[in-house]
C-alpha positions, 0 to 999 in steps of 0.5 A: 495445478491451481485453478484460476479461481484459486490463483485469484483467491491467493492474489486477493489475500496478498492484496489484503495483506499489503493494504493492512501493512500500508493503510494510507495507500491508494495504490501499491505496486509489488515487484518480485524478482527471484528472492527480492521483493520491492513494495512501492506504496503511494500513500495519501494523507490529508491535512485538516482544514485550519491546521497550521502547517508552518512553524511559528518560531520567533 
């Protein structure tokens, strides 16, 4: 049986892998239900000051 320390190490590896897949995520929720895995990242993007976000079509 795994010790608590080994489990924490394994969970930390999962956390690191998840943030490697979603580098802009501030929070990642992982839900495992049998053979189904649902990953829900909350990603944060910043728009630099001075960047025009509106299309200029005439």
